[in-house]
C-alpha positions as CSV (number, residue, x, y, z in Angstrom):
1,M,0.0,0.0,0.0
2,Y,1.3,3.5,-0.9
3,K,1.7,6.1,1.8
4,V,0.0,9.3,0.5
5,P,0.4,12.5,2.5
6,L,-2.8,13.7,4.1
7,L,-2.9,16.9,1.9
8,L,-2.5,15.0,-1.3
9,F,-5.1,12.5,-0.2
10,A,-7.5,15.3,0.7
11,L,-6.9,17.0,-2.7
12,I,-7.5,13.8,-4.6
13,L,-10.6,13.0,-2.5
14,C,-11.8,16.6,-3.0
15,L,-11.4,16.4,-6.8
16,T,-13.1,13.0,-7.2
17,L,-16.1,13.3,-4.9
18,D,-18.8,15.9,-4.5
19,P,-19.6,17.7,-2.3
20,V,-16.6,16.9,0.0
21,P,-15.1,20.1,1.4
22,C,-11.5,20.3,0.3
23,H,-9.6,22.5,2.7
24,G,-9.9,25.7,0.6
25,F,-10.2,24.2,-2.8
26,D,-13.6,24.4,-4.5
27,R,-14.3,22.8,-7.9
28,I,-15.7,25.2,-10.4
29,D,-18.2,24.4,-13.2
30,G,-20.3,26.2,-15.7
31,P,-19.3,29.5,-17.4
32,E,-16.4,30.1,-14.9
33,K,-14.9,26.7,-15.7
34,A,-15.3,27.2,-19.5
35,E,-13.6,30.6,-19.3
36,L,-10.7,29.2,-17.2
37,A,-10.4,26.2,-19.5
38,K,-10.1,28.5,-22.5
39,A,-7.4,30.5,-20.7
40,W,-5.6,27.3,-19.7
41,Q,-5.6,26.1,-23.3
42,T,-4.1,29.4,-24.5
43,F,-1.5,29.2,-21.8
44,L,-0.8,25.5,-22.5
45,N,-0.4,26.2,-26.2
46,A,2.1,29.0,-25.5
47,V,4.1,26.8,-23.0
48,S,4.0,23.9,-25.5
49,A,5.4,26.1,-28.2
50,N,8.0,27.8,-25.9
51,D,6.4,31.1,-26.9
52,I,7.9,33.1,-24.1
53,R,6.4,36.4,-25.4
54,T,2.9,35.0,-25.1
55,V,3.6,33.4,-21.7
56,R,4.8,36.8,-20.5
57,N,1.7,38.5,-21.9
58,L,-0.5,35.9,-20.3
59,S,1.1,36.4,-16.9
60,T,0.9,38.8,-14.0
61,E,3.9,41.1,-13.2
62,K,5.2,38.6,-10.6
63,I,4.9,34.8,-10.6
64,R,4.5,33.0,-7.3
65,C,7.0,30.1,-7.5
66,L,8.6,28.5,-4.5
67,S,10.6,26.0,-6.5
68,C,12.1,28.9,-8.5
69,L,14.0,30.0,-5.5
70,D,16.4,27.0,-5.3
71,N,16.3,25.3,-8.7
72,T,20.0,25.8,-9.3
73,D,23.0,24.9,-7.1
74,R,23.8,28.6,-6.6
75,E,20.2,29.5,-5.6
76,D,20.1,26.5,-3.2
77,E,23.3,27.8,-1.5
78,E,21.8,31.3,-1.3
79,M,18.6,29.9,0.2
80,T,20.5,28.0,2.8
81,K,22.4,31.1,3.8
82,F,19.2,33.1,3.9
83,R,17.5,30.6,6.2
84,E,20.6,30.6,8.5
85,T,21.1,34.4,8.7
86,D,17.6,35.9,8.5
87,P,15.6,35.4,11.7
88,D,12.4,36.2,9.8
89,W,13.3,34.1,6.8
90,Y,10.0,32.2,6.7
91,E,7.8,35.3,6.7
92,T,10.1,37.1,4.2
93,L,10.2,34.0,2.0
94,Y,6.4,33.8,1.6
95,R,5.7,37.6,1.7
96,E,8.5,38.7,-0.7
97,K,11.0,36.2,-2.2
98,I,8.4,33.7,-3.5
99,F,7.2,36.4,-6.0
100,I,9.5,36.4,-9.1
101,P,9.3,39.2,-11.6
102,V,7.8,37.8,-14.8
103,D,10.9,38.8,-16.9
104,V,13.2,37.0,-14.5
105,F,10.8,34.0,-14.4
106,C,10.7,33.7,-18.2
107,E,14.4,34.1,-18.6
108,Q,15.8,32.0,-15.8
109,D,13.1,29.8,-14.4
110,Y,10.7,28.9,-17.2
111,P,13.3,26.6,-18.9
112,L,13.9,24.8,-15.7
113,V,10.3,24.6,-14.5
114,F,8.7,23.7,-17.9
115,S,10.7,20.7,-18.9
116,E,9.6,18.7,-22.0
117,Q,8.4,15.9,-19.7
118,L,6.2,18.3,-17.7
119,K,4.8,19.9,-20.9
120,R,3.9,16.5,-22.2
121,K,2.1,15.6,-19.0
122,M,0.3,18.9,-19.1
123,R,-1.0,18.1,-22.5
124,E,-1.9,14.5,-21.9
125,K,-3.6,14.7,-18.5
126,T,-7.2,16.0,-18.0
127,P,-7.1,19.0,-15.7
128,V,-9.4,19.7,-12.8
129,F,-10.5,23.4,-12.4
130,A,-10.8,24.8,-8.9
131,V,-10.7,28.0,-6.9
132,E,-9.4,28.8,-3.4
133,D,-9.5,31.9,-1.2
134,F,-5.9,33.1,-0.6
135,G,-5.8,36.0,1.8
136,G,-9.1,37.4,0.5
137,R,-8.1,36.9,-3.1
138,K,-9.6,34.2,-5.4
139,I,-6.9,32.0,-6.9
140,H,-8.2,30.0,-9.8
141,M,-6.3,26.7,-10.3
142,V,-5.7,24.2,-13.0
143,I,-4.8,21.0,-11.3
144,V,-2.9,18.4,-13.2
145,Q,-1.7,15.0,-11.9
146,T,1.8,14.9,-13.4
147,S,2.9,11.6,-11.9
148,E,0.9,8.8,-10.4
149,P,1.6,7.3,-7.0
150,G,4.1,4.5,-7.5
151,E,5.0,5.6,-11.0
152,F,8.7,5.9,-10.2
153,S,9.1,3.7,-7.2
154,P,6.8,1.6,-4.9
155,R,6.8,4.4,-2.3
156,D,6.5,7.3,-4.7
157,E,3.6,9.6,-3.7
158,G,3.0,11.0,-7.1
159,V,2.9,14.7,-7.9
160,V,0.1,17.2,-8.6
161,H,0.9,20.5,-10.3
162,L,-1.2,23.5,-9.5
163,F,-1.2,26.2,-12.1
164,Q,-2.6,29.3,-10.5
165,F,-4.4,32.1,-12.3
166,L,-5.9,35.5,-11.2
167,K,-9.0,36.8,-12.9
168,M,-8.3,40.3,-14.2
169,D,-10.2,42.8,-16.3
170,Q,-8.5,41.4,-19.4
171,G,-9.1,37.8,-18.5
172,Y,-7.2,35.1,-16.5
173,K,-3.5,35.8,-16.0
174,F,-1.0,33.1,-14.9
175,W,0.0,34.0,-11.3
176,G,1.9,31.0,-9.9
177,I,2.9,27.3,-10.0
178,D,3.0,24.9,-7.1
179,T,3.2,21.2,-6.5
180,I,1.8,18.7,-4.0
181,P,4.1,17.3,-2.6
């Protein structure tokens, strides 16, 4: 039997059963789902084609990306020093550092985050559309199971990618990327 973390289990349960409350995630349907699905397809097409200009235009000014902070050896060392020297590192991390300017994200992080394998999984898997309240702000999410439990090893938990969007006057804008676990 696979050990699945409680949050991953709750997310999977939330997305497969109705009307199970899902710890902040609410599935969306109807016109809102159709609008987000259209924005997702446009974003997915741009990512699949490595169309950085379009990705930039479809994004907010800053991208929320925790994995972007330590996805190179140099950044990993900087994060280690940051944690060791800043007494408020946790608050600073989630209040400031996690938000990457879109130009920096597109130049430095996009090639590392959007690997060919991830892009293939994004195209192949059927997404689930959800929304959560995040500090009084509605974050619309496209949730994609990018690896199944046990796919890589018997105890592998699998991975779910959360592609986060904000609804703006000009439509949905890519705001962040996260994973569980």
